C-alpha positions as CSV (number, residue, x, y, z in Angstrom):
1,M,35.5,35.0,-2.2
2,L,33.5,32.9,-4.5
3,Q,30.3,34.1,-3.2
4,L,31.6,37.6,-3.3
5,E,32.6,37.0,-7.1
6,I,28.9,35.8,-7.8
7,V,27.6,39.0,-6.3
8,K,30.0,41.3,-8.2
9,Q,29.1,39.3,-11.6
10,R,25.5,40.2,-10.8
11,I,25.8,43.9,-10.0
12,E,28.0,44.2,-13.1
13,A,25.0,42.8,-15.1
14,A,22.7,44.6,-13.7
15,A,24.5,48.2,-13.9
16,K,26.6,48.4,-16.9
17,G,29.9,50.4,-16.5
18,I,29.9,50.1,-12.6
19,N,33.0,49.6,-10.8
20,V,33.1,47.0,-8.3
21,E,35.8,46.7,-5.6
22,I,36.0,43.5,-3.3
23,I,37.2,44.2,0.2
24,T,37.9,41.0,2.4
25,R,37.3,40.9,6.3
26,S,38.1,37.9,8.7
27,S,35.1,37.1,11.1
28,R,35.1,36.0,14.8
29,G,33.9,32.5,13.6
30,D,37.1,32.3,11.6
31,A,39.2,33.2,14.4
32,L,37.5,30.6,17.0
33,Q,38.9,27.7,14.8
34,D,39.5,25.4,17.9
35,V,36.1,26.1,19.8
36,P,32.6,24.7,19.2
37,L,30.7,27.8,18.3
38,Q,27.6,26.2,20.4
39,T,29.6,26.6,23.4
40,V,30.4,30.5,22.6
41,E,27.9,33.2,23.8
42,G,26.2,35.1,20.8
43,S,25.2,34.7,17.1
44,D,26.5,36.1,13.6
45,F,29.9,34.8,14.4
46,F,30.6,34.8,10.7
47,T,28.6,38.1,9.8
48,Q,28.8,40.5,12.4
49,D,32.5,41.8,11.7
50,I,31.0,42.4,8.0
51,F,28.2,44.4,9.5
52,Y,30.2,46.8,10.8
53,A,31.8,47.5,7.3
54,L,28.5,48.9,6.3
55,E,27.8,50.9,9.5
56,N,31.1,52.6,9.2
57,G,31.0,53.3,5.5
58,T,33.9,51.0,4.6
59,A,31.9,49.1,2.1
60,D,28.4,49.6,0.3
61,I,27.4,46.3,0.2
62,A,28.0,43.0,2.5
63,V,27.9,39.4,1.0
64,H,27.2,36.4,3.4
65,S,25.9,32.8,3.5
66,L,22.4,33.6,4.5
67,K,22.3,30.3,7.0
68,D,25.1,32.1,9.0
69,M,23.0,35.2,9.6
70,S,20.5,35.5,12.5
71,S,16.8,35.8,12.0
72,E,17.2,39.1,14.3
73,H,19.3,40.6,11.8
74,F,17.6,39.3,8.6
75,F,14.3,40.6,9.6
76,G,16.1,43.9,11.2
77,T,16.3,47.6,9.4
78,N,19.0,46.7,6.8
79,K,18.1,46.0,3.3
80,F,18.5,42.3,1.6
81,A,18.9,40.5,-1.6
82,V,19.2,36.9,-2.0
83,V,21.2,36.8,-5.1
84,D,21.8,32.9,-5.5
85,R,21.2,29.5,-4.1
86,D,23.1,26.2,-4.9
87,D,21.7,22.5,-3.6
88,A,20.7,22.8,-0.1
89,R,21.8,19.2,0.9
90,D,24.6,18.0,3.2
91,V,26.9,15.5,1.7
92,T,29.3,13.0,3.7
93,I,32.8,12.7,2.1
94,F,34.5,9.0,3.3
95,Q,37.8,8.0,3.0
96,K,38.5,5.4,0.4
97,D,38.8,2.4,2.7
98,I,35.5,2.9,4.5
99,Q,34.0,-0.4,3.4
100,Q,36.7,-2.1,5.2
101,K,36.4,-0.4,8.3
102,I,33.0,-1.2,8.4
103,T,33.7,-5.1,7.4
104,D,36.1,-5.0,10.3
105,G,33.6,-3.5,12.7
106,K,35.5,-0.5,13.6
107,Q,34.2,2.8,14.8
108,I,33.4,5.2,11.9
109,I,34.5,8.9,13.2
110,I,32.7,11.5,11.3
111,G,33.8,15.1,11.7
112,T,31.2,17.9,11.9
113,C,30.7,20.8,14.4
114,S,26.9,21.0,13.7
115,P,24.5,19.7,16.4
116,R,22.1,19.7,13.6
117,R,24.0,17.3,11.4
118,E,25.1,15.4,14.6
119,E,21.6,14.9,15.7
120,M,20.2,13.9,12.1
121,A,23.1,12.3,10.0
122,V,24.6,9.8,12.7
123,G,21.3,7.8,13.2
124,F,20.8,8.0,9.3
125,L,24.4,6.9,8.5
126,Q,24.3,4.0,10.8
127,K,21.5,2.4,8.7
128,A,22.6,3.9,5.4
129,L,26.0,2.6,5.3
130,P,26.2,-0.9,3.9
131,Q,25.6,-3.3,6.6
132,L,28.7,-5.4,6.2
133,N,29.1,-5.9,9.8
134,T,26.8,-5.5,12.4
135,N,29.3,-4.2,15.2
136,F,30.3,-1.0,13.4
137,R,29.2,2.2,15.4
138,V,29.1,5.7,13.7
139,L,30.5,8.3,16.2
140,T,31.3,12.4,15.8
141,K,34.3,14.5,16.3
142,L,34.5,18.2,16.1
143,I,36.0,19.5,13.2
144,R,36.3,23.2,12.2
145,G,37.9,25.3,9.2
146,N,37.2,25.9,5.7
147,V,36.5,23.3,3.2
148,D,39.7,22.4,1.7
149,T,41.2,22.6,5.4
150,R,38.6,20.0,6.3
151,L,39.1,17.9,3.6
152,R,42.8,17.8,4.1
153,K,42.2,16.7,7.8
154,L,40.1,13.7,6.4
155,D,42.8,12.9,4.0
156,S,45.5,12.7,6.8
157,G,43.2,10.0,8.2
158,E,42.1,12.2,11.1
159,Y,38.7,11.2,10.2
160,D,36.6,8.5,8.3
161,G,34.2,11.1,7.2
162,I,33.0,14.5,7.2
163,I,30.0,16.3,6.6
164,L,30.0,19.4,4.3
165,A,27.4,21.5,2.5
166,T,27.0,20.5,-1.0
167,A,26.6,24.0,-2.0
168,G,30.3,25.0,-1.1
169,L,31.7,22.2,-2.9
170,N,29.9,22.9,-5.7
171,R,31.0,26.4,-6.0
172,L,34.6,25.3,-5.2
173,L,34.6,22.9,-8.2
174,R,33.0,25.5,-10.8
175,S,35.8,27.8,-9.9
176,R,39.4,28.0,-11.4
177,E,40.9,28.5,-8.0
178,D,39.3,25.5,-6.3
179,A,41.7,25.3,-3.6
180,G,43.0,21.7,-4.5
181,V,39.3,20.3,-3.7
182,K,39.0,18.4,-6.9
183,E,42.3,16.7,-6.1
184,L,41.0,16.0,-2.3
185,L,37.9,14.6,-3.6
186,K,39.4,12.3,-6.3
187,D,39.7,9.0,-4.5
188,K,36.8,9.6,-2.0
189,K,33.2,8.1,-1.7
190,L,30.6,10.1,-1.0
191,M,26.8,9.9,0.2
192,L,24.6,12.9,-0.7
193,L,22.4,13.0,2.4
194,P,18.4,12.9,1.7
195,L,16.7,16.1,2.4
196,I,13.9,14.4,4.5
197,E,16.2,12.4,7.1
198,C,18.8,15.2,7.1
199,V,17.1,18.3,6.8
200,P,19.6,21.1,5.7
201,A,19.9,24.3,7.9
202,P,17.5,26.9,7.0
203,C,18.7,28.9,3.9
204,Q,21.5,26.6,3.3
205,G,23.1,27.3,-0.1
206,A,21.9,30.8,-0.2
207,I,23.9,34.0,-0.7
208,V,22.7,37.3,0.6
209,A,23.9,40.8,-0.2
210,E,23.1,43.6,2.4
211,A,23.1,47.3,2.6
212,V,22.2,50.2,5.1
213,P,18.8,51.9,4.3
214,G,20.6,55.2,4.0
215,N,22.8,53.9,1.1
216,T,20.2,54.3,-1.4
217,K,22.3,53.7,-4.3
218,A,23.3,50.4,-2.6
219,V,19.7,49.6,-2.0
220,A,18.7,50.3,-5.6
221,L,21.4,47.8,-6.8
222,L,20.3,45.2,-4.2
223,N,16.6,45.5,-5.8
224,K,18.0,45.0,-9.2
225,I,20.0,41.7,-8.2
226,N,17.4,40.3,-5.8
227,D,15.8,36.8,-6.8
228,I,12.3,37.3,-5.3
229,G,11.3,33.7,-5.6
230,L,14.6,32.7,-3.6
231,M,13.9,35.6,-1.2
232,N,10.2,34.5,-0.4
233,D,11.8,30.9,0.2
234,C,14.5,32.2,2.4
235,V,11.9,34.3,4.4
236,Q,9.6,31.7,5.0
237,E,12.5,29.2,6.1
238,K,13.7,32.0,8.5
239,K,10.2,32.5,10.0
240,E,9.7,28.8,10.4
241,A,13.1,28.5,12.1
242,I,12.5,31.2,14.8
243,Q,9.6,28.7,16.0
244,Y,12.2,26.2,17.1
245,G,15.4,27.8,18.2
246,A,18.3,29.6,16.8
247,G,21.9,30.0,16.7
248,C,24.6,27.2,16.7
249,L,22.9,25.1,19.2
250,Q,19.9,24.2,16.7
251,K,19.4,20.4,16.2
252,F,16.7,20.8,13.3
253,G,16.4,22.0,9.8
254,V,14.2,23.7,7.5
255,T,14.2,23.7,3.6
256,T,11.9,24.5,0.7
257,F,10.8,21.8,-2.0
258,N,9.9,22.9,-5.4
259,H,7.9,20.0,-7.2
260,G,6.2,20.7,-10.2
261,G,5.6,24.5,-9.7
262,S,4.5,24.1,-6.2
263,R,6.5,25.2,-3.2
264,T,6.3,23.0,0.1
265,L,8.2,24.0,3.5
266,Y,9.4,21.1,5.6
267,A,11.1,21.4,8.9
268,A,12.1,18.6,11.3
269,G,14.6,17.6,14.0
270,K,14.7,18.7,17.6
271,N,13.4,22.2,19.1
272,S,15.0,24.3,21.8
273,E,13.1,22.2,24.3
274,D,15.0,19.1,22.7
275,K,11.3,17.6,21.5
276,S,11.6,16.1,18.2
277,F,9.0,17.4,15.4
278,S,8.4,17.1,11.9
279,K,6.2,19.7,10.0
280,W,5.1,20.3,6.5
281,E,3.7,23.7,5.3
282,G,1.8,24.4,2.1
283,L,0.5,20.9,1.6
284,P,-2.8,20.7,-0.5
285,E,-6.2,21.2,1.2
286,L,-8.9,18.5,0.7
287,D,-12.6,18.8,1.9
288,M,-13.1,15.8,4.0
289,I,-16.4,16.7,5.6
290,N,-18.9,13.8,4.9
291,K,-16.5,12.3,2.8
292,K,-15.3,8.9,2.8
293,F,-11.4,8.4,2.5
294,F,-9.4,5.5,1.4
295,S,-5.4,5.4,1.5
296,T,-3.7,2.5,-0.5
297,T,-1.0,3.0,2.1
298,D,-3.1,1.0,4.6
299,Y,-2.7,-2.0,2.4
300,M,0.7,-1.9,0.8
301,G,1.8,-5.4,-0.4
302,A,-1.8,-6.2,-0.8
303,F,-2.3,-5.2,-4.3
304,F,0.2,-7.4,-6.4
305,R,2.1,-10.6,-6.4
306,Y,5.9,-10.2,-7.6
307,D,7.0,-12.7,-10.1
308,Y,10.8,-12.6,-10.6
309,H,12.5,-13.4,-13.9
310,A,14.5,-16.7,-14.0
311,E,17.6,-14.9,-15.5
312,S,19.7,-12.4,-13.9
313,I,20.0,-9.3,-15.9
314,R,23.5,-7.8,-17.4
315,V,23.7,-3.9,-17.0
316,N,26.4,-2.0,-18.7
317,E,25.8,1.4,-17.6
318,P,28.0,2.5,-14.7
319,V,25.0,4.2,-12.6
320,I,22.1,2.4,-11.4
321,Y,18.9,3.9,-10.1
322,V,16.8,1.2,-8.0
323,A,13.1,2.3,-8.2
324,N,12.2,-0.3,-5.5
325,Y,14.3,-2.4,-3.5
326,K,12.2,-5.5,-4.3
327,A,13.7,-5.1,-7.9
328,V,17.0,-6.4,-6.4
329,N,16.2,-10.1,-5.3
330,D,19.2,-11.9,-7.1
331,N,22.6,-12.5,-5.8
332,N,24.3,-11.9,-9.1
333,L,22.6,-8.7,-9.4
334,V,23.6,-7.6,-5.7
335,D,27.0,-8.6,-6.7
336,E,26.9,-6.1,-9.7
337,L,25.5,-3.2,-7.5
338,R,28.3,-3.4,-5.4
339,K,30.6,-2.5,-8.2
340,K,28.3,0.4,-9.4
341,K,27.4,4.1,-8.2
342,V,23.9,3.4,-6.8
343,W,20.9,5.6,-6.2
344,A,17.8,4.9,-4.6
345,A,14.1,6.0,-5.1
346,G,13.6,6.8,-1.5
347,T,14.8,6.1,2.1
348,K,13.2,2.7,2.4
349,T,14.8,1.4,-0.8
350,W,18.0,2.9,0.4
351,Y,18.0,0.9,3.8
352,E,17.2,-2.2,2.2
353,L,20.1,-1.9,-0.4
354,A,22.2,-1.1,2.6
355,K,21.2,-4.5,4.1
356,K,22.5,-6.2,1.2
357,G,25.9,-4.6,1.5
358,I,25.4,-2.0,-1.0
359,W,26.9,1.2,-1.3
360,V,24.3,4.1,-2.1
361,E,25.3,7.4,-3.0
362,G,22.0,9.3,-2.9
363,S,18.1,9.3,-3.4
364,A,15.4,11.0,-5.1
365,D,13.8,11.5,-1.3
366,A,10.6,9.9,-2.8
367,F,10.2,12.8,-5.5
368,G,10.6,10.6,-8.6
369,L,13.7,9.9,-10.8
370,E,13.5,13.1,-13.0
371,T,14.0,15.4,-9.9
372,L,17.6,13.9,-9.7
373,I,18.5,15.1,-13.0
374,P,19.6,18.7,-11.9
375,V,21.5,16.9,-8.8
376,W,23.4,14.6,-11.0
377,Q,24.5,17.7,-13.0
378,M,26.1,19.1,-10.0
379,P,29.8,19.4,-10.3
380,L,30.2,17.3,-7.1
381,I,28.2,14.5,-8.7
382,G,28.7,14.7,-12.5
383,I,26.3,11.9,-13.8
384,E,24.8,12.0,-17.4
385,K,21.6,10.5,-18.2
386,K,23.0,8.0,-20.6
387,E,25.1,6.6,-17.6
388,V,21.9,5.6,-15.8
389,A,20.2,2.4,-15.9
390,V,16.7,2.3,-14.2
391,I,16.0,-1.1,-12.3
392,T,12.4,-1.8,-12.1
393,N,9.5,-4.0,-13.1
394,D,8.1,-5.0,-16.7
395,Q,5.4,-2.3,-17.0
396,S,7.6,0.6,-15.5
397,K,10.5,-0.3,-17.7
398,N,8.3,0.2,-21.0
399,N,7.4,3.8,-19.5
400,W,11.0,4.9,-18.7
401,R,12.2,3.4,-22.1
402,Q,9.6,5.8,-23.8
403,K,11.5,8.6,-22.1
404,D,14.7,7.5,-23.3
405,W,16.0,6.3,-20.2
406,N,18.2,2.9,-20.0
407,A,15.8,0.7,-18.3
408,Y,15.7,-2.9,-17.0
409,S,13.3,-5.2,-15.2
410,T,13.7,-8.0,-12.6
411,Y,9.9,-9.0,-12.3
412,S,6.6,-8.4,-13.3
413,L,3.3,-7.4,-11.1
414,R,0.7,-9.7,-10.8
415,D,-2.7,-8.2,-9.7
416,E,-4.2,-9.5,-6.7
417,R,-7.7,-8.5,-5.8
418,S,-8.7,-8.2,-2.2
419,T,-12.6,-7.9,-1.0
420,A,-11.4,-5.7,1.9
421,I,-9.9,-3.1,-0.7
422,S,-12.8,-3.8,-3.3
423,D,-15.6,-2.9,-0.5
424,Q,-13.6,0.2,0.7
425,I,-12.7,1.5,-2.9
426,K,-16.5,1.1,-4.0
427,E,-17.7,3.6,-1.1
428,A,-14.9,6.0,-1.1
429,D,-15.2,9.4,-2.4
430,I,-11.6,10.4,-2.0
431,V,-8.7,8.0,-2.6
432,F,-4.9,8.3,-2.2
433,W,-3.0,6.0,-4.6
434,T,0.9,5.2,-4.5
435,S,0.8,4.0,-7.8
436,F,-1.1,4.5,-11.1
437,R,-1.3,0.7,-11.6
438,Q,-3.4,0.3,-8.2
439,Y,-5.9,2.8,-10.0
440,Q,-5.8,0.8,-12.9
441,Q,-6.6,-2.5,-11.1
442,Y,-9.8,-0.9,-9.5
443,K,-10.8,1.8,-11.5
444,E,-14.2,0.0,-12.5
445,L,-15.1,0.1,-8.8
446,L,-14.8,3.7,-8.4
447,K,-17.5,6.4,-8.1
448,N,-17.8,8.6,-10.9
449,N,-16.7,11.7,-9.2
450,V,-14.1,10.3,-6.9
451,Q,-11.3,12.8,-6.2
452,H,-7.9,11.1,-6.7
453,V,-4.8,11.9,-4.6
454,C,-1.4,11.0,-5.3
455,P,2.5,11.7,-4.7
456,Y,4.6,14.0,-6.9
457,G,6.3,12.1,-9.8
458,E,5.4,9.6,-12.3
459,T,2.3,8.6,-10.6
460,A,1.1,12.1,-11.0
461,E,2.2,12.4,-14.5
462,Q,0.4,9.2,-15.4
463,F,-3.0,10.4,-13.6
464,N,-2.7,13.8,-15.5
465,A,-2.1,12.1,-18.8
466,A,-5.2,10.1,-18.4
467,G,-7.0,13.4,-17.7
468,L,-7.8,12.5,-14.1
469,K,-6.3,15.8,-12.4
470,P,-5.2,14.3,-9.0
471,V,-4.5,16.4,-5.8
472,V,-0.7,16.1,-5.6
473,F,1.4,15.7,-2.5
474,P,5.0,16.1,-2.5
475,N,5.7,12.6,-1.6
476,I,3.9,9.8,0.4
477,K,5.7,10.7,3.8
478,A,4.0,14.4,3.2
479,F,0.7,12.7,2.8
480,Q,1.1,10.4,5.9
481,Q,1.7,13.3,8.0
482,W,-1.1,15.4,6.6
483,R,-3.3,12.4,7.4
484,Q,-2.1,12.1,10.9
485,T,-2.6,15.8,11.6
486,S,-5.9,16.2,10.0
487,G,-8.8,16.4,12.3
488,R,-11.4,16.2,9.7
489,L,-10.2,13.0,8.2
490,H,-12.7,10.1,7.5
491,S,-12.3,6.8,6.6
492,A,-14.2,4.5,4.1
493,A,-13.4,1.5,6.4
């Protein structure tokens, strides 16, 4: 109903004076409440009954969640408009006593009806939940029903946690009629699942409107309300998904990253033959022919020594963003983080904080702190910039404070020179840097025409500010996969 209302508003804004009547229909998927849909033959469980209303002329335009629509139908003869897209992530909502259950080493029962979520989220949660006892185990149990129904099942103690699409929760929380969702979420703990480790379903969060070609007036309206950028993303996600399988059995995800105006497609999981895969589309191209290449990722930990401050820091802000797990090396700080809302720079930092018994709500997926600003502004999260403290090193602290972030440092970086690194950097034509500080450390050894490569985020900003114009990858994981699959890669070693 909320998605229908969004489309209605877009139509009314695009065609002044038009009268829009909403007609509701139940679907086969709604009727099969107690059956796992992956065990039922067919597809389009939530959309097929709505298609019929267009075919028989009962309705002019149909509205769907695009992730529920098969690729066969989407690439068929009907006309479509992608009208809106909310955050694509999944989120796990937990009972308030979840940490005590972990401490007691009990089984953690997670409600989901999605093979994709089961495939990806269970392994992630086993490592991402606070490691307060090594004996706890994350298991799944079938759950069906709409958002508020599932939340009530969680509230009754039937599950320890449930996995939902963030988009649906956001839309409900923005509405006046939220079906009691706000109240049901009030005392729960959440984890926003990372996009890389728990890849969303293709087109998750997207609303699509549909009309038959012969209904020319409806098609004209769809053309007016179609978001071309979103449509292109969704078309590419659907096309990518066709390669790996279809329907409710799929154990993979496909999503689009928008980083600095560039768009990159990422797909991962298990294909229809149950083989694991991960694939990036739209990564930068580098001319590696007759070039010597050096990557700082081969020598992580060899660039700096970490000198920790003698005194513990005191953080007043309720939310803490940990830029590097190495910043948390003090028991007093660990105790403080256990009382705060904590966010991590990436999965490695998340896992290391979890080992210290710290609950992490989410991460920046190694895309940089400022990519979290729209995430924190979602109704489900509701974090303001002024509430956040960044925990980092001395130099980075100053950089973040210049951008009006609350920032604290727990250590300083001391340069450590390596002969092996120096020799390779002198010969390199192309260098991948994981931080601007590495470049500063070795810049006098570089060739004049060296090509700089780095991940998106603060590192890329600093290179651009210095006038160096790097080739930018979405994040370090994307670069590492490109490196593994590039047949033209040469090393300066």
